[in-house]
Every structure is written in C-alpha cells, then in structure tokens.
C-alpha positions in Angstrom: -98.9 -27.2 107.7 -96.3 -24.3 109.1 -92.9 -25.2 108.4 -90.1 -24.3 111.0 -87.3 -21.7 110.8 -84.7 -24.2 110.4 -86.5 -26.1 107.5 -87.4 -22.6 105.6 -83.5 -21.7 105.9 -82.3 -25.3 104.7 -85.0 -25.0 101.6 -83.5 -21.1 101.1 -79.7 -22.1 101.0 -80.4 -25.7 99.5 -79.0 -27.8 102.4 -80.4 -30.5 104.9 -82.5 -29.3 107.9 -80.0 -31.1 110.4 -77.2 -29.0 109.0 -79.0 -25.7 109.9 -80.5 -26.9 113.0 -76.6 -27.7 114.0 -75.5 -24.2 113.1 -78.0 -22.1 114.6 -77.4 -24.5 118.0 -73.8 -23.3 117.9 -74.4 -19.7 116.9 -77.0 -19.6 119.5 -74.6 -20.9 122.0 -72.2 -18.1 121.2 -70.0 -19.6 118.4 -69.2 -17.1 115.5 -69.6 -17.7 111.9 -65.6 -18.0 111.5 -65.1 -20.4 114.1 -68.1 -22.8 113.1 -67.2 -22.6 109.6 -63.3 -23.5 110.3 -63.4 -25.9 113.3 -67.2 -27.3 113.3 -67.7 -28.7 109.8 -68.4 -31.9 110.9 -71.2 -30.6 113.0 -72.8 -28.6 110.2 -71.7 -30.9 107.1 -69.1 -28.3 106.0 -71.2 -25.2 105.7 -69.1 -22.6 104.5 -68.9 -19.2 105.7 -71.2 -17.7 103.0 -73.9 -20.0 103.8 -73.2 -19.3 107.4 -73.9 -15.5 107.0 -76.8 -16.1 105.2 -78.3 -18.3 107.6 -77.6 -16.1 110.3 -79.1 -13.1 108.4 -82.3 -14.9 107.5 -82.4 -16.8 111.2 -82.4 -12.9 112.4 -85.1 -11.9 109.7 -87.3 -15.0 110.6 -87.1 -14.5 114.5 -88.4 -11.2 114.2 -91.4 -12.2 111.9 -92.2 -14.9 114.7 -92.3 -11.9 117.2 -94.4 -9.6 115.0 -96.7 -12.5 114.4 -97.0 -13.2 118.2 -97.9 -9.6 119.0 -100.5 -9.9 115.6 -102.0 -13.0 117.2 -102.4 -11.6 120.7 -103.9 -8.3 119.2 -106.6 -9.7 117.4 -107.3 -12.7 120.1 -107.5 -9.6 122.4 -110.3 -8.1 120.0 -112.1 -11.4 120.0 -111.8 -11.8 116.2 -109.2 -14.4 115.9 -110.8 -17.6 114.5 -109.4 -20.5 113.0 -109.1 -19.7 109.3 -107.5 -16.0 110.3 -105.0 -18.0 112.5 -104.1 -20.2 109.7 -103.6 -17.2 107.1 -101.4 -15.3 110.0 -99.4 -18.4 110.6 -98.6 -19.1 107.1 -97.4 -15.0 106.0 -94.3 -15.9 105.2 -92.7 -12.5 105.2 -93.7 -9.1 107.3 -95.0 -7.2 104.4 -97.6 -10.0 104.0 -98.3 -10.4 107.7 -99.2 -6.7 108.0 -101.3 -7.2 105.0 -103.2 -9.7 106.9 -103.3 -7.2 110.0 -104.3 -4.3 108.5 -108.2 -4.5 109.1 -107.7 -5.9 112.8 -104.9 -2.9 113.7 -106.1 -0.5 116.1 -106.2 2.9 114.6 -108.0 6.5 114.6 -111.5 6.5 113.9 -111.9 6.3 110.1 -115.1 7.7 108.1 -115.6 3.8 107.4 -116.0 2.8 111.2 -118.0 6.3 111.8 -120.1 4.6 108.8 -120.4 1.6 110.5 -121.6 3.1 113.9 -124.3 5.0 111.8 -125.3 1.9 110.6 -124.4 1.9 107.1 -122.6 -1.3 106.6 -126.0 -2.9 105.5 -126.3 -0.3 102.6 -123.0 -1.2 101.6 -123.7 -4.7 101.6 -126.9 -4.1 99.8 -125.5 -2.2 96.7 -122.8 -4.7 96.5 -124.6 -7.9 96.5 -127.5 -6.3 94.6 -126.8 -3.8 92.1 -129.8 -3.9 90.4 -131.2 -1.7 93.4 -131.2 2.3 92.7 -128.4 3.6 95.1 -130.4 6.9 96.0 -133.8 5.1 96.5 -131.7 2.5 98.7 -129.8 5.0 100.7 -132.9 7.3 101.3 -133.9 4.5 103.8 -130.7 5.2 105.7 -131.0 8.5 106.0 -130.8 9.3 109.8 -129.9 13.2 111.1 -129.7 12.0 114.7 -127.2 9.5 114.0 -125.1 12.2 111.8 -126.8 10.7 108.2 -128.4 14.0 106.7 -129.6 12.2 103.7 -129.2 10.0 101.0 -126.0 11.5 99.6 -124.4 11.1 103.4 -125.3 7.6 103.5 -124.0 6.9 100.0 -120.9 8.5 101.0 -120.7 6.2 104.3 -121.3 3.2 102.2 -118.6 4.2 99.9 -116.0 4.8 102.8 -116.7 1.3 103.9 -116.4 -0.7 100.7 -113.1 1.4 99.8 -111.7 0.4 103.4 -112.5 -3.3 102.4 -110.8 -3.1 99.1 -108.0 -1.4 100.7 -107.5 -4.0 103.4 -108.1 -7.2 101.3 -104.4 -8.9 101.9 -105.0 -11.0 98.9 -105.9 -8.5 96.5 -103.2 -5.8 97.6 -100.5 -8.7 97.4 -101.5 -9.4 93.8 -101.8 -5.8 92.7 -98.5 -4.7 94.5 -96.6 -7.6 92.5 -98.3 -6.7 89.5 -97.3 -3.0 89.8 -93.8 -4.0 90.8 -93.2 -6.3 87.9 -94.9 -3.6 85.4 -94.5 0.0 86.9 -91.8 2.5 86.3 -90.0 5.4 88.2 -90.6 8.7 86.6 -88.1 11.6 87.2 -88.7 15.2 86.6 -86.4 18.3 87.7 -88.7 20.6 89.9 -89.3 24.3 88.5 -86.2 26.4 89.0 -84.0 24.0 90.1 -82.4 23.4 86.7 -79.2 25.2 87.8 -78.2 24.4 91.5 -79.5 20.8 90.5 -77.1 20.3 87.7 -75.6 17.3 89.0 -79.0 15.3 88.7 -79.1 16.4 85.2 -79.3 12.8 84.0 -82.7 12.7 85.8 -84.6 15.8 84.7 -86.6 13.7 82.3 -86.2 10.4 83.2 -87.9 7.1 83.2 -87.1 3.3 83.9 -88.9 0.2 85.0 -88.8 -0.8 88.4 -87.6 -3.9 88.3 -84.6 -2.8 86.1 -83.5 -0.1 87.9 -79.8 -0.5 89.1 -79.1 0.4 92.8 -76.9 3.4 92.1 -79.6 4.9 90.0 -82.1 4.5 92.6 -80.1 5.9 95.5 -79.1 9.0 92.8 -83.0 9.8 92.1 -83.7 9.6 95.9 -80.9 11.8 96.8 -82.3 14.0 94.2 -85.5 14.0 95.7 -84.2 14.5 99.3 -82.6 17.9 98.0 -85.7 18.6 96.3 -84.3 18.8 92.8 -86.3 16.1 91.6 -89.9 15.0 91.7 -90.4 11.0 91.7 -93.6 9.2 90.5 -94.7 5.8 90.4 -96.3 5.1 87.1 -98.1 1.8 86.6 -97.8 0.3 83.2 -99.6 1.8 80.0 -103.0 0.3 79.2 -104.2 0.5 75.7 -108.1 0.4 76.8 -107.3 3.6 78.8 -105.3 5.2 76.2 -108.4 4.6 73.7 -110.9 5.6 76.3 -109.1 7.8 79.1 -112.1 7.5 81.3 -112.2 3.8 81.1 -110.9 1.7 84.1 -107.5 0.8 84.2 -106.0 -2.5 84.5 -105.6 -1.9 88.3 -109.1 -0.7 89.0 -110.6 -3.7 86.9 -108.9 -6.2 89.0 -110.3 -4.6 92.0 -113.9 -4.8 90.3 -113.4 -8.3 89.4 -112.4 -9.3 92.8 -115.8 -8.1 94.1 -117.9 -9.0 90.8 -118.2 -5.1 89.6 -119.1 -4.7 86.5 -120.9 -2.4 84.3 -123.8 -3.9 82.8 -126.4 -1.0 82.5 -128.0 -1.7 86.2 -128.7 1.1 88.4 -125.9 0.6 91.0 -122.9 -0.2 88.8 -121.9 3.3 87.9 -121.7 3.9 91.3 -119.7 0.8 92.2 -117.3 1.8 89.4 -116.8 5.1 90.9 -116.0 3.6 94.2 -113.6 1.4 92.8 -111.8 4.0 91.0 -111.8 6.2 94.4 -110.6 3.2 96.4 -107.7 2.6 94.2 -106.7 6.4 93.4 -107.1 7.5 97.0 -106.0 4.6 99.1 -104.7 1.5 97.3 -102.3 2.9 95.0 -101.3 5.5 97.7 -100.2 2.4 100.0 -98.7 0.8 97.0 -96.6 3.9 96.2 -95.4 3.9 99.8 -94.5 0.1 100.1 -92.8 -0.4 96.5 -90.6 2.8 97.2 -89.5 1.1 100.5 -89.1 -1.9 98.4 -87.0 0.0 95.7 -85.1 1.7 98.4 -84.3 -1.5 100.7 -83.0 -3.6 97.4 -81.1 -0.4 96.1 -79.9 -0.2 99.7 -79.1 -3.8 100.1 -76.8 -3.7 97.0 -75.0 -0.5 98.0 -74.2 -2.1 101.3 -72.9 -5.2 99.2 -70.7 -3.1 97.2 -69.3 -1.4 100.1 -68.6 -4.7 101.9 -67.0 -6.2 98.8 -64.6 -3.4 98.4 -63.8 -3.5 101.9 -63.0 -6.9 101.7 -60.7 -6.5 99.1 -59.0 -3.5 100.5 -58.3 -5.4 104.1 -57.1 -8.4 102.2 -54.9 -6.0 100.0 -51.0 -7.6 99.5 -49.2 -6.6 102.6 -45.7 -5.1 101.8 -44.5 -6.7 105.3 -42.5 -6.3 108.0 -40.1 -3.6 106.1 -38.8 -0.3 107.4 -41.3 2.3 106.1 -41.4 6.2 105.5 -44.9 7.6 105.6 -45.5 10.9 103.8 -48.8 12.6 104.6 -48.5 15.0 101.3 -49.7 18.9 102.2 -48.7 22.4 100.4 -48.8 25.4 103.0 -48.8 22.9 106.1 -46.1 20.9 104.9 -45.4 17.2 104.3 -45.7 14.9 107.2 -43.2 12.2 108.0 -43.3 9.5 109.9 -40.5 6.2 109.9 -42.0 3.4 111.4 -39.4 0.1 111.6 -40.2 -3.2 110.3 -42.7 -3.9 113.5 -44.6 -0.7 113.0 -43.0 1.1 116.0 -42.4 4.8 115.4 -39.0 5.8 115.2 -38.9 9.3 114.0 -40.9 12.3 112.4 -40.7 15.4 110.6 -42.5 17.9 108.5 -40.6 19.3 105.5 -41.9 21.8 103.1 -41.0 21.2 99.3 -44.0 22.9 97.6 -45.2 26.2 97.4 -45.4 28.6 99.0 -42.0 27.8 101.1 -40.5 25.7 97.9 -37.9 24.4 100.3 -37.2 21.1 97.7 -33.6 20.8 98.4 -33.8 20.8 102.1 -36.6 18.5 102.1 -34.9 15.9 99.9 -31.7 16.2 102.0 -33.9 15.7 105.3 -35.8 12.4 103.7 -32.5 11.1 102.7 -31.0 11.2 106.0 -33.9 9.5 107.4 -34.0 6.7 104.8 -30.1 6.1 105.6 -30.3 6.3 109.5 -33.1 3.8 109.8 -32.6 1.4 106.6 -35.7 2.2 105.0 -37.0 0.2 102.2 -40.3 1.7 101.3 -41.6 4.9 101.0 -45.4 5.2 101.3 -47.4 8.3 99.8 -50.6 9.4 100.9 -52.8 10.2 98.0 -54.7 13.2 98.9 -54.0 16.8 98.2 -50.4 17.4 96.7 -49.7 13.6 96.3 -48.4 14.0 93.0 -45.9 16.7 93.8 -45.1 14.7 96.7 -44.6 11.6 94.6 -42.4 13.3 92.4 -40.1 14.3 95.6 -40.0 10.5 96.3 -39.2 9.7 92.9 -36.3 12.0 93.2 -35.3 10.6 96.6 -35.3 7.0 95.2 -32.6 8.0 92.3 -30.7 9.8 95.3 -30.8 6.5 97.6 -30.0 4.2 94.6 -32.6 2.1 92.1 -33.5 -1.0 93.8 -32.7 0.1 97.1 -35.8 2.0 97.8 -39.4 1.5 96.5 -41.9 4.6 96.5 -45.9 3.3 96.5 -49.1 5.3 96.3 -51.2 4.5 99.3 -55.2 5.5 99.8 -55.2 7.9 102.7 -58.9 7.5 103.3 -59.8 7.4 107.1 -56.2 8.3 108.0 -57.6 11.6 109.3 -60.5 9.9 111.4 -57.6 7.6 112.7 -55.4 10.6 113.5 -58.1 12.2 115.5 -59.6 9.2 117.3 -59.2 8.0 121.2 -57.4 5.1 119.8 -54.8 7.1 118.1 -54.3 9.0 121.0 -53.7 6.1 123.3 -51.2 4.7 120.8 -49.6 7.7 119.7 -49.8 10.1 122.9 -46.6 11.8 122.1 -47.4 12.7 118.3 -49.3 15.5 117.4 -52.5 14.8 115.4 -50.9 16.0 111.9 -48.4 13.5 112.3 -50.7 10.4 113.4 -51.8 10.5 109.8 -48.0 9.7 108.6 -47.6 6.8 110.4 -50.8 5.5 109.6 -49.9 5.6 106.0 -46.6 3.9 106.3 -48.5 1.2 108.7 -51.2 0.5 106.2 -48.4 -0.3 103.6 -47.0 -2.8 105.6 -50.2 -4.4 106.7 -53.4 -2.6 105.3 -55.6 -5.1 107.3 -53.9 -4.7 111.0 -53.8 -0.8 110.4 -57.2 -0.3 109.0 -59.1 -2.4 111.4 -58.5 0.6 113.7 -60.6 2.8 111.5 -64.4 2.9 111.7 -65.3 1.0 108.2 -67.5 3.5 107.1 -64.8 6.1 107.1 -62.8 4.0 105.0 -64.8 5.1 101.8 -64.8 2.3 99.3 -68.7 2.3 98.7 -71.5 3.9 96.6 -73.9 6.5 98.9 -72.9 4.9 102.1 -73.8 8.4 103.8 -77.4 7.4 102.6 -77.6 3.8 103.8 -79.1 2.6 107.2 -76.6 2.7 110.0 -77.7 -0.4 111.4 -77.4 -2.1 108.5 -74.3 -0.9 107.1 -72.6 -1.5 110.3 -73.6 -5.1 110.9 -72.5 -6.0 107.2 -68.9 -4.3 107.7 -68.3 -5.7 111.1 -69.1 -9.2 109.6 -66.4 -8.2 106.5 -63.8 -7.4 109.1 -64.3 -10.1 111.3 -64.3 -12.6 108.3 -61.1 -11.0 106.8 -59.2 -10.7 110.1 -60.0 -14.4 111.2 -59.4 -16.0 107.8 -55.5 -14.1 107.8 -54.9 -14.9 111.7 -53.3 -12.6 114.2 -50.1 -12.4 115.8 -51.1 -12.7 119.7 -47.8 -10.7 120.4 -47.9 -7.9 118.0 -51.6 -7.3 117.5 -53.5 -4.2 118.5 -56.3 -4.0 120.3 -58.8 -3.3 117.8 -57.3 -6.1 115.5 -57.3 -8.6 118.3 -61.1 -7.4 119.3 -62.1 -8.6 115.8 -61.0 -12.2 116.5 -63.6 -14.7 117.0 -64.7 -14.8 120.5 -62.7 -11.8 121.8 -64.3 -8.7 123.0 -62.8 -5.3 123.3 -62.3 -5.6 127.0 -60.5 -9.0 126.8 -58.4 -7.5 123.7 -57.3 -4.6 126.2 -56.5 -7.2 128.7 -54.3 -9.3 126.3 -52.2 -6.5 125.4 -52.0 -5.1 129.0 -50.6 -8.8 130.0 -48.2 -9.3 127.2 -46.9 -5.7 128.3 -46.7 -6.6 131.8 -45.2 -10.2 131.4 -43.6 -10.2 128.2 -44.7 -12.0 125.0 -46.8 -15.3 124.8 -44.6 -18.4 124.4 -47.7 -20.7 123.8 -51.3 -20.6 123.1 -52.2 -22.5 126.4 -50.5 -19.3 128.3 -53.6 -17.4 126.7 -55.7 -18.6 129.3 -53.8 -16.3 132.4 -55.3 -13.5 130.7 -58.2 -12.0 132.9 -61.8 -12.8 131.3 -60.5 -14.8 128.7 -62.3 -18.0 129.9 -62.6 -21.4 128.4 -65.5 -20.3 125.9 -63.5 -17.4 124.5 -60.3 -19.6 124.2 -62.4 -22.2 122.1 -63.6 -19.7 119.7 -60.4 -17.5 119.5 -57.3 -19.9 119.9 -57.2 -21.5 116.3 -57.2 -17.8 114.9 -54.3 -16.4 117.4 -50.8 -17.0 116.2 -47.8 -17.5 118.8 -44.3 -17.8 117.0 -41.0 -19.2 118.4 -42.3 -21.8 120.4 -44.4 -24.7 119.6 -44.8 -25.0 115.2 -48.5 -25.8 115.7 -49.1 -22.5 117.7 -48.3 -20.4 114.7 -50.5 -22.4 112.5 -54.6 -22.4 112.3 -54.6 -25.9 113.8 -57.0 -25.8 116.8 -55.4 -26.7 120.1 -58.2 -29.3 120.6 -56.8 -31.0 117.2 -53.2 -31.2 118.5 -53.8 -34.8 119.6 -54.6 -35.6 115.9 -51.5 -33.9 114.9 -49.6 -36.2 117.2 -51.3 -39.4 116.0 -50.2 -38.2 112.6 -46.8 -37.8 113.7 -46.5 -41.3 115.5 -47.5 -43.2 112.4 -44.8 -41.1 110.1 -42.3 -40.9 112.4 -39.9 -38.1 113.3 -41.5 -35.1 114.8 -43.9 -32.2 114.3 -40.9 -30.1 113.3 -40.1 -32.1 110.6 -43.5 -33.1 109.4 -44.1 -29.4 109.0 -43.7 -28.3 105.0 -42.9 -31.9 104.1 -45.2 -32.2 101.1 -44.4 -35.6 100.2 -45.0 -37.0 103.5 -48.2 -35.3 104.1 -49.5 -36.2 100.4 -48.9 -39.7 101.1 -51.4 -40.0 103.9 -54.6 -41.1 103.9 -56.9 -38.7 106.2 -59.5 -41.4 106.7 -57.0 -43.5 108.7 -57.0 -40.7 111.6 -60.6 -39.7 111.8 -62.2 -40.7 115.2 -65.3 -40.2 117.4 -64.0 -36.6 117.7 -62.8 -35.4 114.8 -64.0 -36.2 111.3 -62.7 -36.2 107.8 -63.0 -32.5 106.9 -61.0 -31.5 110.3 -58.3 -34.2 109.5 -58.1 -33.3 105.7 -57.8 -29.4 106.9 -55.0 -30.1 109.5 -53.0 -31.8 107.0 -53.4 -29.2 104.3 -52.4 -26.5 107.2 -49.2 -28.9 108.2 -48.1 -28.8 104.5 -48.0 -24.8 104.5 -48.5 -23.7 108.1 -49.8 -20.1 108.8 -50.2 -19.2 105.1 -51.4 -15.5 104.4 -54.5 -16.1 102.1 -53.5 -12.8 100.8 -51.8 -11.8 97.4 -48.3 -11.0 97.1 -47.1 -7.2 96.9 -47.0 -5.1 93.7 -46.8 -2.0 93.0 -48.0 0.1 90.1 -45.4 2.7 88.2 -47.5 5.7 87.3 -45.9 7.2 84.0 -43.2 10.1 84.0 -44.3 13.6 83.2 -48.3 12.7 83.7 -49.1 14.3 86.7 -52.2 16.3 86.4 -55.3 16.2 84.3 -54.0 18.3 81.6 -51.3 15.9 81.0 -53.3 13.3 80.0 -54.1 12.3 76.1 -56.2 10.1 74.6 -54.9 7.1 73.4 -52.2 7.0 76.2 -51.8 4.0 78.1 -51.1 4.1 81.4 -50.8 1.8 84.7 -52.9 2.3 87.5 -54.2 1.3 90.8 -58.1 0.5 91.2 -59.2 2.4 94.0 -63.1 1.5 94.1 -65.6 -0.9 92.1 -69.3 0.3 91.8 -71.9 -1.6 89.9 -71.5 0.3 86.9 -67.5 -0.2 86.7 -64.0 0.6 88.2 -62.2 3.8 89.4 -58.5 4.1 88.5 -56.0 6.2 90.0 -53.2 6.9 87.1 -51.5 9.5 89.3 -53.3 12.8 88.1 -55.2 13.6 91.6 -58.1 12.4 89.7 -59.7 8.8 89.4 -60.7 7.7 85.9 -63.5 5.6 85.5 -63.7 2.5 83.3 -67.0 1.3 82.6 -68.4 -2.0 83.0 -68.5 -2.4 79.1 -65.0 -1.4 78.5 -63.6 -3.9 81.3 -63.2 -6.8 79.3 -63.8 -7.9 75.4 -66.6 -10.5 76.7 -69.8 -9.5 78.6 -69.1 -8.6 82.4 -72.6 -8.9 84.6 -70.6 -7.8 87.4 -67.1 -5.5 87.5 -66.1 -7.2 90.5 -65.5 -10.3 88.3 -62.6 -8.6 86.4 -61.2 -5.9 89.0 -60.9 -5.6 92.7 -59.4 -2.7 94.8 -55.9 -2.5 94.8 -55.4 -4.4 91.6 -52.5 -2.9 89.7 -53.9 -2.5 85.7 -52.8 -1.0 82.5 -55.6 1.3 80.8 -56.1 3.4 77.5 -57.2 7.0 77.8 -60.3 7.2 75.9 -61.7 10.5 76.9 -60.9 13.4 79.1 -63.2 16.3 80.4 -61.0 18.3 81.7 -63.6 21.2 82.6 -65.6 18.7 84.5 -62.7 16.7 85.7 -63.7 13.2 84.2 -61.6 10.7 82.9 -63.0 7.9 80.7 -60.6 4.8 80.4 -60.7 1.3 78.8 -58.8 -2.0 80.1 -59.6 -3.4 76.6 -56.0 -1.5 75.3 -57.1 -2.4 71.5 -60.2 0.1 71.6 -59.7 3.4 69.8 -60.5 6.5 71.3 -61.7 8.0 68.2 -63.6 4.9 66.9 -67.2 6.5 68.0 -69.5 5.2 70.3 -68.7 1.3 70.5 -72.7 0.9 71.7 -74.4 2.7 68.9 -72.2 1.0 66.6 -73.5 -2.7 68.1 -69.6 -3.3 69.0 -68.8 -6.2 71.3 -68.9 -6.7 75.1 -71.4 -4.9 77.1 -71.1 -1.9 74.7 -73.0 -3.8 71.9 -76.0 -4.6 74.3 -76.9 -1.1 74.6 -78.6 1.3 72.5 -76.7 4.7 72.0 -79.2 6.8 70.7 -83.2 6.9 70.2 -85.7 7.3 73.1 -85.9 4.2 74.3 -82.9 1.4 75.4 -82.5 -2.1 75.5 -81.3 -2.0 79.1 -85.2 -1.1 79.8 -84.6 2.6 80.8 -85.8 5.8 78.8 -85.2 9.3 78.6 -88.4 11.1 77.5 -86.2 13.7 75.5 -84.5 10.9 73.6 -80.7 9.6 73.8 -79.3 7.2 76.5 -77.3 8.4 79.8 -74.0 8.3 79.1 -73.4 6.6 82.1 -75.0 3.8 80.8 -74.2 4.2 76.9 -71.9 1.2 76.2 -68.6 1.5 74.3 -65.2 2.2 75.2 -65.2 5.2 73.3 -68.6 7.2 73.9 -68.8 5.5 77.3 -67.2 8.2 79.2 -69.4 7.8 82.0 -69.7 11.5 82.7 -73.4 11.1 84.0 -74.6 12.2 87.7 -73.6 8.6 89.1 -69.9 8.9 87.5 -69.7 12.3 89.7 -71.3 10.8 92.4 -69.0 8.0 92.9 -65.9 9.6 91.8 -63.5 8.9 95.1 -65.8 6.7 96.5 -68.4 8.9 97.4 -65.9 11.1 99.4 -65.7 14.2 97.3 -68.4 17.0 96.7 -71.3 16.0 94.9 -73.8 13.7 95.3 -71.9 10.6 96.2 
C-alpha cells in the first residue's frame, strides 16, 4: 500500500501524522515557519522550527516526486505498456532516482542499436542464446541473417542480439539500483594531476595523487577535487572496490560483472554460448552500466557535498546575524585604505549618519597627526563611544591609529573593535544604499555600514545579499537556487527570532518579517514617514496592503515601544485576552505584572487554558511576561589584539593571543589575531576531547585565546591551537597517537585511519591530526582562507 506524503514525512522526523498534516495545512495556507513554530504550537503539538524546516523541504521534494510520477505514468500509459505490476512499482518508487530507473526502458529516446536490432527481428535470437546457452551462437545467428533487413551475416546478427541484451541489463531498475549502492559503499574517488599542470595547478597539489572512499569523503574535499577537475588540473575517476579474483586473474569477471551475470543466470560452464554471454555482460558493464553509475554517483557526491557546504554557510550566517549587538551607542566607522585614505562616518545611537570625512594617515600621504586630530574632534563633538574598524586592507595600521585615539580620548571612554567588512562594498554600490544614503559617495557608505553593523549586526547585514557576506565554503560553486533558499530561511528565522522594531527598522529588515513582502515593508516605512511613528500594533492595519492575513503572520514579531507594554513583547495580539485574564486573576495591571518573577512563577498555566489557547501558548505567554522583548543574542564582548603583533612576521611559535573567530568550516575554525591573515585552528586542536563538529566548540564572532603553533610566512599560513597547553615543538601529535582528534588519525604511511590515502604515501597535512604538525596548510586551508573570498580555490 502506498503511504501518503504526510505519513512518510511523519515517519522521517519521528512525529505523528496529524502533526504533519496540521503543519502542511498551515504552510499551504500561507503561514511561515517562524509563525507556525511560535504561535501555532497547539495545532502542531509543538513542532519546532528545525522540524518544520525539514518538513517544508521534504514536502517540496515529495510533491515534486509526485508530479514526476504522474508524468511517468501518463507517458507509459500513452504507449500502451502500463500494466498493474509496472504501475505498482512506479507508485512504490520512493526517490527520484528510483523512479527514473524504472522509467528508463519506457522513456522516449533516439533510436538505439537495440531498437534497430529488434526492428530487424533479432530479439528472438537474443532470447534464444540467453535461455539456451547450449546453442552455438554462430549457428543460431546464421538463421537470422537477412541482408534486406540490414543484417548482413551471422556476425551482424550476433552484434544486434548483444545490443538488445546490453540494453536490457542497463535498464534493469532493480539490478542497477543494487550495483549503484554497492559501488557507493565500496568505491573510491581517485584524483591525479593532468600532464603539464603541476606548476600552475599547485594549489591542488594535495590531490595530485590521491584516493579516498566515496563514503568517507568530506564535503570540502569533494568540492576541492571537482573544482580541480573543472579547472582542468585534475583527472577524477571512480574506482570500484578491489577484487581478489580479478587481481589473481586480470581477465576474470569482476564482482559487478558477476552480479549482472548471476541476475540473468549466466555462468561459464563450457557451453557453446557461455563465452559470448560473458563477453556481453562485460561489454554491458564497461560501456553502459558503469558509465551510467559513474554519472549517478558523481552527482550524488556533488549533491551531498553541496548540501553540507550550504549547511556550513547557513550555520555561519546564522551565527554572524545573531552576533552580539553593541547597542544604541554613538559609533565611529572606519573603512581602512592606504592611497585612497581612511573613510570615516559617525552614526548616532539610532544609526543616523551625523558626520563623514576622509583622513590620510598612511602611506603615501602619512598625515598621521592631522588624521588623529580630525578623529578626536569627531569623537568629542558627537559623544562617540565605539570605533568600528573594517578588517580589510590597512586595517592593522588603522587599528593602531584607533589605539592612539583611545589614549587621546581617555581609557574607558572609547572602545575600538575590529569588524568584518565582508559585503560592505556590495552594500555601498547597491540600489538600496543609493536610496538610503543618496547624499553620500559610494566610498563613504562602506564606513556607515561598518559602524552600523557593530551597533546591530542583524539590522545591517540583512541589507546585503547573504551570499556576499562570505561565511561559507566554496559558495561560488554551489547551486544558486539551493543556496539562496537556505540562506533566506536562515535570515527569516534570525529576524523573527530577535523581533523587529516597527518604528526604526529598514525596508530590508521589515521584509524579512513573517508575512511581510518587500512592497508592504516599503509601505510601512512610507506610512511612518508620513504619519509619524506607530503608537500601537493595531495601527499597523492602516498600512496599505497589510491586510488581516499579513497582520496575523507579522504582528507577534513586530515591536512597538512606548505604548502598551504588550506591543513591545512577543505576545501575539490574538493572545492579549489571555494576558488580561491573568491580570484579572492576580490583581494590578499589565505594567505591574511584567517582570514580576515571583508572581508569574507562582501561576499555574493550566488554569488559563481555554478552547482558543492551549497550555503551550499560555506557558509561552507567562515566560514572555517575565522578560518581555528579550533579545536572544549574547552580550557584547570584544577581543584585544596584542600590542606589537601587527603582521605575519611578528608572530612567533608559542605566542598566546586573543582573537575573533571569523569562519567555521568542516575541518576547523579561522581566527583573526590581528595580522591581516586569519589563522586556522584545525578540528584536532580545538579541544582536549574529540570534536566531530567544529561548530560544537566555536562560532563566528566568538572571542577566543589561541596559541601559535606554526607560521609559514612564505605561504601566509598560520596554524593555531585552542589547547593552550600544546607544545609547538612537540612533534606531530597525530603520529604520536596523542589525545583528541589528532590521536585518531595516522600521521605517516600510505594509508590513513580516516579512510583516505595518498598513493605516494604520507597523509595530507590538512587532515593530519595534532596541534603541532597539523598546520592545515593543504589546498583546502588555502581554499577556505578568508571564507573563500580571497584568491585561490575558495
């Protein structure tokens, strides 16, 4: 019996079917995941946003599968070939790949050799030789020679019969499915350098002679090898598992040929047709089946690697968007530059631009004192409390200038912070920036963005295409549709998780609120510009095109401060009656109840449940009243870069530094220690205990202390450790069988415990464990340096 989409999703995520059915109904009715997760818990029995996102993705896939299934059934039915058994197999297909396997024999295609042979009357010959191998092929084929039908002689007849059998083997859905899974579980991807590309393809040198099991390949290595193939540096081949029988007798059938033969009862028993049938099997495997599986498994490798890379990007983007905001404090933004000068912008506590300038403290002008005086004047005039310094070219030189500015103003009165400027140039040149800051030159808009993203990273970064923020791995190789869809969901979840002030939010920020389109967001801004700030959530209904449905979706995520305290909380207006009943039961008013932990924790939520609002909603309401409008983001903290450590040459092994994590990849974390070059903490050096996912230990924006383990000045690579007791001179921990991840991986030899192998011997440095030797200076470290934004393969 075919199960429904709802039932299948329910089984996959481990919930009841009625929960899935309720969620699907809400989503189909236009509800967003944040809204359903937060305000429709009774309907879905508490499905959270992670479950709902998975449900949404699987719903999309399975509906696409059903649409394709209908097309396949109609196609085969129109050919008059659809019987009950075939229809049942098609209806039972649980993936797109399986469906296409079944459809292949019936899929309209160009005339093949097998079709031509059938038209020439050779199918009986193929059936005869397959079913009666004691018949002599030449003798049997001679009877089918028909020059008028294009079959010149017995040899031509045998060639046609072979084409028919090869096509049959290739289009056997069950057989191909079994061989595909066997090859996936036992095969290897082998990389080799193309002749003459050793020098200009040096960035892929780790893969010049490399092999690893398909099931062991992490996403970053898959993407690196495919990039190397795309750039015509590497040749990639799929290698089936080694076969002892084939090694002993190279001409003997391999395991895949034996599987095909067994499927059709073909065996070499010395009968006249056995050799011919065996050659047919070998021909089918080598020219058709393996070629098809090679394409299929390359695609599977790519899709899995792509999914993992998109996941890394999404996770890092979420951490960046939810980074601690410095808050409503006047801020000086510095966009560093050398010849063109340092662009300066001062924004007030609300983010409004109040002053701009350009100073030239660095070479070639070297007007240091003049720049310092100009900045000091701006700080005093506008009561600046924070200095945000972009981390691009000349950032360390500008950071030194800011350090002198802090001394000039007075310790404790001014704080300088290095800020990622990724995407600032994209914002500066965007159409939105032109509308938002029409009076400013493009070069100055970047300084404004840098200042604002320190005040509130989320509010500023939503103005930039997520792909331009640069916190992923190989984002330029990924599916535009898949990446955009994932990143859009991340931004949506972050914005709605934090909440948005309806009276200060920009159009891009408002457009990420549940239920609000870009057009409605613009209408909200236009309405408040024309009529003044909103005084209550109810007044949002006056905004053109913000109808009841949009209001229902958005209201709980919009904050309006200064009026009814409930309007500044995440309590949805539809739930205000519950609050009023709670107030009536406890005495006083809403204002006195809010924040009164003792009174609120003494309540029994079940006493306020009714037909409209269940226990989950009432529990959430009481929790929100305790800390209304609370921001889920962490407290603001800054890293202090070490004085005198400003460039790569200043680093020494054994130094302990404070830095900021800029990016987390599948194999470790990148840390800015203030020398213009991020260092890498390999996953094996992130903790004393085993770390399977670097994100369990570190997130972008975290302030960490690290030890310098190795510095390669020539290649501009820094190896760091978060295990401060590690000894840089202690040798390769992985080779010594040390603790943590390092001890789990072999440091030498031709084979490695993680399943990969370099045929020249010696493990790749990127994966060799150990704090000292694990310098992570392989192609992937270079690839992902600076989150894939710099030159190289990232």
